[in-house]
N, C-alpha and C positions, 0 to 999 in steps of 0.2 A: 255652645256645638260650634263646631268649625265647617266651612263650606267648602266645596272646590278649589274657587277662587284665593280662598285662605290655603289652605294645603300648597297649592302651584305656588303661590307668592313666598311660602317658607322655604319650599323647595329651593326657587330660584336664588333668594338670600345663601343658602348655605353653597349653593352653585358658586355663586359670586366669593363668597369668602375662600373657597377649594381654590378658585383661580387667584385670588390675592394673594392668597399663601404659596401658591405654587411660583408668582413672578417674585415672591421676596426671596424663596428659596434658590431661584435661578439667579437674583441679580449676588447671591452670593459665590457663584461659581467664576471663576476666573477665566477673562478673555485675555487677549494679548494686548488690552489697552488697560493702563491704570484706574482703578474706578476705588473710591471710597469705601464703597459697599459689600466691595471684599474684603472687608476688617469687620464687617457687621457683627459674626459670630465669636469674635474676639472677646474672652473675656477676661479679666484683670482683678488679682487680687490686692486689693487694696483698701485701707482703714478697716482691717478685719472684717471685708466682706468681699464676695465676687461681683464687678460692674462690668458694664459694657465698653469696652475701649472708647467710645465719643464721648463717655461721660469724665475722663480722666485725662483726655488730652483732645488736641485738635488735631482732625485729620485731613488732608488736603494731597491731591494730585496732582503736582505743578508741570509736571511733564508725563509724556503718553506711557514711560517706561518708568514711573518711581513715584511713589507716594511716600508722605511724610507725616511723622507725628510729634507734636509739640505739646509736652506733657504740662497739665497744668500747676503740677507740681512736680519739681526737678528729683526729689527724692524716690519718684514710682517711674524713674527710668527704666531701673533694671526689669521692675515688675512688668513692664510694658513691654520691655525685648520679650523675657520668657514667653509670657503670655502669646504673642505673635508665634515665638518658636515651636510651643505647645499646641498652636490652632491647627499644625499638619496643613498648612496651606504651601508649602515649599517655598517660603519666603524668609531672606534673612535680613533682620533688622541688623541696624550700624549706627550707633550713637554718636553724635557731632554735636559736642557741648550740651547745648539745650534741646536738640533735633535730632528726631531720630530717623534717618532714611532708610527707607525700604525698597531698593530697584527689584524691578520685577524681571527675572529669567527669560530667556526667551523661552517661548512651549516649544518641547521636541513634539514629534508629529505620535510618540509613544503617548506623551503626556496629554495630548490633544484628542486622541483617540479612549483615553481614561476619561478626561474631562466629559467628552460627548456621553459617553457610557455613564456616567453620574446625572447627568441633564434628562437622560432617558427614565433610570431611574425614581428623580423627584417628577418628571411628568409622569409617571403611572401612580405615584402617590396622590398626586393631584386628580387623575382620572378615575381613581378608588374613591375617595372624598364625593365625588359629582356624583359617581354610579351610587354610593351610600345614598345618597341625598334622594335621588331618585325613587331607590327601593324604597325608603321612608314613606315619601308622598305615595308611592303606588299603594301600598301596603294601608296607608291611613283612607284613599280614597276608596278602596273595598272596602273598608269597616264603616264607611258614612252610610247613617239611616235617614230615611225619608227623601233619598237620591234615587233617580231612575237609573237601570243600566247601562242607557244610554249616554246619560250623562257621566257617568262612570267612567264608561269608555273614552269618552271625548277627554275627560280630564286626565286619563294614562297617558293618553296622544299627545296632549298638551307636555306633559311632563317627559315624557320619552324624549319630542321636539325639542325642549329645553337644553335635557341631555344630550343629546346630538350637537347643539351649539355649542355648549361650553365645552365637550371634549375636543370640538374643532379648534375652539379657540387655544386650547391647551397646547393643541398638535403645533398651533401658529408659532404659539411662544417657543416652542423648542426648537421649530424649525430656523425660526432668527437666531435663538441662541446656540444652536449649531452652526450657523453657517459665522456667527460671530465668533466661535472659539476658533473652527477650520482656517477662519482670514489669516493668511500669512503675513 
């Protein structure tokens, strides 16, 4: 049998997962600076399966506007370049012997605004996950037996307070990401 603290704890865990997921998603959105996390979602067809790019090559950001990939197996160079192009990140990889160089083009104002819209979409997904955890917790609290209505009300208020805190954290993440994107 679960108790109000159990329900609140579970809701907190779900909300934390939503924030971590939002952070991970936002890290893949491009800003003006090179970051290897930009390539986190790139999947390469290698050895008969689809693998994350970081499992087939060494990623680096040696300069603020350049990423490099050093394939562990030189025969995968073409597949890596193709995967980066197909990831639709607006990047054009160029192979130089054993190294694939990926220069980051300057972001246009239009592209920056597009990226800001994308971050807002990602943040809304995170907020939806937080609200879903809240709704689930409140429903569980309402169904608890052998619990006074005052305790249930207090539990619901705790869950709402947690929800507000987590939504604010997502808003803060978005604000800092937006500032990073718009920074020229």
